[in-house]
TORMIBA-601955 format. One record per residue (C-alpha): residue in one letter; x, y, z. Coordinates in steps of 0.05 Angstrom, whole numbers, plus 5000, padded with zeros to 4 digits. Example, Ala and Ser with C-alpha at 12.3 -4.5 7.8 and 13.67 -1.06 7.14 Angstrom:
(site "A",(5246,4910,5156))
(site "S",(5273,4979,5143))
//
This chain:
(site "M",(9042,6558,6998))
(site "S",(8980,6601,6989))
(site "A",(8916,6592,7027))
(site "I",(8881,6569,6964))
(site "Q",(8934,6515,6951))
(site "R",(8931,6492,7023))
(site "T",(8854,6488,7019))
(site "T",(8856,6450,6953))
(site "S",(8908,6401,6980))
(site "T",(8868,6390,7043))
(site "S",(8804,6379,7003))
(site "V",(8837,6326,6959))
(site "D",(8865,6290,7020))
(site "N",(8796,6292,7052))
(site "Y",(8763,6263,6990))
(site "E",(8814,6207,6987))
(site "Q",(8803,6193,7060))
(site "V",(8728,6193,7051))
(site "I",(8734,6144,6993))
(site "N",(8782,6100,7032))
(site "N",(8735,6099,7092))
(site "Y",(8676,6082,7048))
(site "L",(8713,6024,7014))
(site "T",(8739,5999,7081))
(site "K",(8668,5999,7111))
(site "E",(8631,5974,7049))
(site "F",(8678,5918,7031))
(site "N",(8704,5902,7100))
(site "L",(8776,5918,7081))
(site "S",(8829,5929,7133))
(site "P",(8875,5991,7125))
(site "Q",(8929,5940,7109))
(site "A",(8890,5902,7056))
(site "F",(8912,5836,7027))
(site "N",(8947,5846,6960))
(site "P",(8945,5783,6917))
(site "E",(8992,5813,6865))
(site "L",(9047,5822,6917))
(site "L",(9035,5751,6941))
(site "K",(9043,5723,6871))
(site "N",(9098,5769,6843))
(site "G",(9130,5805,6902))
(site "T",(9195,5792,6937))
(site "H",(9200,5738,6990))
(site "E",(9191,5789,7045))
(site "Q",(9130,5819,7011))
(site "Q",(9100,5750,7001))
(site "Q",(9110,5732,7075))
(site "E",(9079,5798,7095))
(site "Q",(9018,5786,7050))
(site "L",(9009,5716,7078))
(site "Q",(9007,5744,7148))
(site "I",(8955,5796,7126))
(site "W",(8915,5740,7093))
(site "A",(8918,5699,7157))
(site "Q",(8890,5756,7198))
(site "G",(8829,5760,7153))
(site "P",(8785,5771,7117))
(site "S",(8812,5710,7080))
(site "S",(8792,5665,7023))
(site "L",(8807,5592,7007))
(site "Y",(8809,5561,6938))
(site "I",(8789,5487,6933))
(site "R",(8805,5459,6864))
(site "W",(8751,5405,6869))
(site "I",(8692,5391,6915))
(site "P",(8645,5331,6916))
(site "D",(8572,5337,6897))
(site "E",(8554,5334,6971))
(site "L",(8587,5403,6980))
(site "A",(8568,5432,6912))
(site "S",(8518,5482,6940))
(site "Q",(8528,5547,6978))
(site "E",(8488,5521,7037))
(site "E",(8527,5456,7045))
(site "A",(8595,5488,7033))
(site "T",(8579,5545,7082))
(site "A",(8556,5496,7135))
(site "F",(8619,5453,7130))
(site "F",(8670,5510,7128))
(site "N",(8636,5546,7185))
(site "N",(8671,5494,7228))
(site "F",(8736,5531,7216))
(site "G",(8715,5604,7215))
(site "K",(8659,5652,7201))
(site "V",(8641,5643,7128))
(site "S",(8615,5705,7093))
(site "R",(8603,5672,7026))
(site "A",(8616,5608,6987))
(site "D",(8625,5613,6912))
(site "I",(8612,5546,6876))
(site "V",(8639,5548,6805))
(site "P",(8628,5492,6754))
(site "K",(8692,5462,6726))
(site "T",(8697,5448,6652))
(site "D",(8734,5388,6624))
(site "P",(8709,5364,6556))
(site "S",(8743,5296,6568))
(site "K",(8699,5283,6629))
(site "K",(8624,5272,6628))
(site "S",(8616,5304,6697))
(site "P",(8677,5348,6713))
(site "G",(8650,5372,6780))
(site "H",(8659,5439,6815))
(site "M",(8711,5482,6848))
(site "A",(8699,5529,6906))
(site "F",(8721,5596,6934))
(site "I",(8706,5601,7008))
(site "H",(8709,5671,7039))
(site "F",(8719,5679,7114))
(site "E",(8705,5741,7156))
(site "Y",(8752,5713,7210))
(site "W",(8781,5648,7236))
(site "Y",(8761,5615,7301))
(site "N",(8835,5603,7318))
(site "T",(8901,5617,7285))
(site "T",(8922,5545,7276))
(site "L",(8886,5532,7211))
(site "P",(8907,5596,7173))
(site "E",(8979,5586,7196))
(site "M",(8976,5517,7164))
(site "F",(8957,5548,7097))
(site "V",(9010,5602,7105))
(site "S",(9066,5552,7119))
(site "S",(9043,5506,7063))
(site "Y",(9035,5561,7010))
(site "P",(9036,5554,6950))
(site "Q",(9021,5479,6962))
(site "P",(8950,5461,6983))
(site "V",(8930,5433,7051))
(site "D",(8889,5369,7055))
(site "V",(8822,5380,7089))
(site "N",(8780,5317,7101))
(site "F",(8705,5320,7090))
(site "N",(8666,5261,7119))
(site "T",(8596,5243,7097))
(site "R",(8552,5181,7090))
(site "N",(8519,5152,7028))
(site "R",(8447,5131,7024))
(site "Y",(8465,5063,7053))
(site "G",(8496,5095,7115))
(site "T",(8568,5078,7095))
(site "L",(8620,5130,7116))
(site "K",(8654,5166,7058))
(site "T",(8715,5210,7064))
(site "F",(8735,5262,7013))
(site "T",(8802,5297,7015))
(site "L",(8796,5370,6993))
(site "K",(8857,5405,6966))
(site "A",(8851,5475,6995))
(site "C",(8901,5532,6989))
(site "V",(8906,5607,6996))
(site "N",(8861,5641,6946))
(site "T",(8903,5694,6912))
(site "R",(8844,5726,6877))
(site "P",(8791,5745,6928))
(site "V",(8757,5812,6940))
(site "A",(8720,5805,7005))
(site "Q",(8645,5818,7010))
(site "V",(8637,5823,6934))
(site "E",(8591,5774,6898))
(site "F",(8645,5755,6848))
(site "N",(8712,5788,6838))
(site "G",(8744,5802,6770))
(site "P",(8791,5742,6766))
(site "Q",(8737,5695,6789))
(site "M",(8690,5723,6736))
(site "V",(8745,5713,6684))
(site "D",(8753,5641,6707))
(site "M",(8679,5630,6704))
(site "M",(8674,5661,6635))
(site "N",(8732,5619,6610))
(site "N",(8700,5556,6639))
(site "L",(8633,5576,6608))
(site "E",(8666,5588,6541))
(site "I",(8700,5520,6543))
(site "R",(8635,5486,6564))
(site "V",(8594,5522,6510))
(site "K",(8645,5503,6457))
(site "A",(8643,5430,6480))
(site "E",(8567,5431,6479))
(site "L",(8567,5463,6410))
(site "E",(8614,5409,6384))
(site "T",(8567,5357,6413))
(site "L",(8507,5391,6381))
(site "K",(8544,5394,6315))
(site "A",(8559,5320,6318))
(site "E",(8487,5305,6335))
(site "L",(8463,5350,6279))
(site "E",(8510,5316,6229))
(site "F",(8486,5248,6253))
(site "T",(8413,5271,6245))
(site "R",(8428,5297,6175))
(site "N",(8461,5231,6155))
(site "S",(8403,5192,6184))
(site "L",(8354,5236,6146))
(site "A",(8392,5227,6081))
(site "M",(8392,5151,6092))
(site "S",(8318,5153,6107))
(site "R",(8305,5193,6044))
(site "E",(8344,5142,6003))
(site "A",(8306,5085,6035))
(site "L",(8241,5121,6022))
(site "S",(8260,5132,5950))
(site "A",(8278,5059,5942))
(site "S",(8212,5039,5975))
(site "Q",(8174,5086,5929))
(site "S",(8209,5056,5868))
(site "L",(8190,4987,5892))
(site "V",(8118,5009,5903))
(site "D",(8116,5040,5833))
(site "Y",(8143,4975,5803))
(site "Q",(8093,4933,5841))
(site "E",(8037,4979,5819))
(site "K",(8058,4974,5746))
(site "F",(8065,4899,5752))
(site "I",(7996,4892,5784))
(site "K",(7966,4937,5730))
(site "S",(7999,4896,5675))
(site "M",(7974,4831,5706))
(site "Y",(7904,4860,5712))
(site "A",(7905,4883,5640))
(site "A",(7929,4814,5618))
(site "A",(7873,4781,5658))
(site "I",(7821,4827,5626))
(site "E",(7850,4812,5557))
(site "R",(7847,4736,5570))
(site "E",(7776,4742,5594))
(site "Q",(7757,4781,5532))
(site "I",(7791,4730,5487))
(site "Q",(7755,4673,5523))
(site "E",(7689,4709,5515))
(site "A",(7703,4720,5441))
(site "Q",(7722,4646,5433))
(site "A",(7658,4626,5469))
(site "D",(7617,4670,5423))
(site "I",(7651,4638,5362))
(site "E",(7639,4568,5389))
(site "R",(7565,4583,5401))
(site "E",(7559,4610,5331))
(site "Q",(7594,4549,5303))
(site "I",(7548,4503,5343))
(site "Q",(7487,4539,5318))
(site "E",(7512,4536,5245))
(site "A",(7530,4463,5254))
(site "Q",(7461,4447,5283))
(site "A",(7429,4484,5225))
(site "A",(7472,4447,5173))
(site "K",(7455,4381,5207))
(site "E",(7380,4396,5206))
(site "A",(7386,4416,5133))
(site "G",(7422,4350,5118))
(site "N",(7367,4311,5153))
(site "N",(7314,4347,5113))
(site "Y",(7351,4332,5048))
(site "F",(7360,4260,5070))
(site "R",(7286,4252,5082))
(site "E",(7272,4282,5014))
(site "K",(7323,4232,4986))
(site "D",(7365,4289,4959))
(site "Y",(7428,4254,4981))
(site "I",(7478,4300,4947))
(site "L",(7454,4361,4985))
(site "A",(7446,4319,5048))
(site "V",(7520,4298,5043))
(site "E",(7542,4370,5032))
(site "S",(7502,4393,5092))
(site "Y",(7530,4338,5136))
(site "C",(7601,4354,5113))
(site "R",(7591,4427,5130))
(site "A",(7564,4408,5199))
(site "I",(7624,4363,5210))
(site "S",(7674,4417,5190))
(site "L",(7641,4465,5239))
(site "C",(7646,4414,5295))
(site "I",(7720,4396,5285))
(site "G",(7763,4426,5341))
(site "N",(7704,4438,5387))
(site "D",(7702,4388,5445))
(site "K",(7630,4407,5461))
(site "N",(7607,4383,5392))
(site "Q",(7640,4314,5393))
(site "E",(7574,4277,5403))
(site "S",(7540,4317,5349))
(site "L",(7600,4307,5304))
(site "A",(7596,4232,5312))
(site "M",(7522,4230,5297))
(site "T",(7530,4274,5237))
(site "A",(7586,4230,5211))
(site "V",(7540,4168,5216))
(site "Q",(7485,4204,5180))
(site "R",(7533,4225,5126))
(site "E",(7556,4153,5116))
(site "A",(7484,4132,5110))
(site "A",(7470,4186,5058))
(site "I",(7530,4163,5018))
//
């Protein structure tokens, strides 16, 4: 091997070592880092080896559901600090369209455990979860106990805000939630559209009724005006008839005094004909009839 080849090979090895040292320091990874893929898909020996690496830390737990009392990073960190040094608590909303409030799941990341008993419990139980009791009190002071189903988290990357698989889970959950909310919004929009259509129909019917009532009122008003005009015309005719009847009566009286009885009778008959059918002229009609009889 030439000097150049040896130098190049040494340089590549140094770069890889530098990168490895950087990743180990930056992400707190041990030289024998936990490999979730081997834990999930490796041989039995590889799985047991990975579980032991996981137990030595850094380690992560996956809790499929947590109560609202633990659904914050501060509360979850405070509780799980009882078992080991918590570096981060990831609280992820669960999505279940069939439930109004599906709750949250959690990923708890430990720098180390206070003793080996608890991680060994998770190792021996894997892949089944371990029951962890969480005790709290409600606002009335009554003790409440929640059983948390915790198991080895096969998808952590220590000291990283969110690792790839967790981000995929979160995006899937977000997609499901957004779709459910969109369906709800579509249903509400359809209901609003139907309500608006019904309101428009009701408004149209109301407007038709208003138009009919307006036409009816106008026709009634026109009929009343017409009746009033007819009554005024009839009153004018009756006044004219009364005046003509009075004039004919006076003429008959004059003829009677002059003893021109024929003209007197004609005048009285005209006055009577003008008074027939007019209730206001009944008294004058009777008097004129008497005078006519006298003239005859």
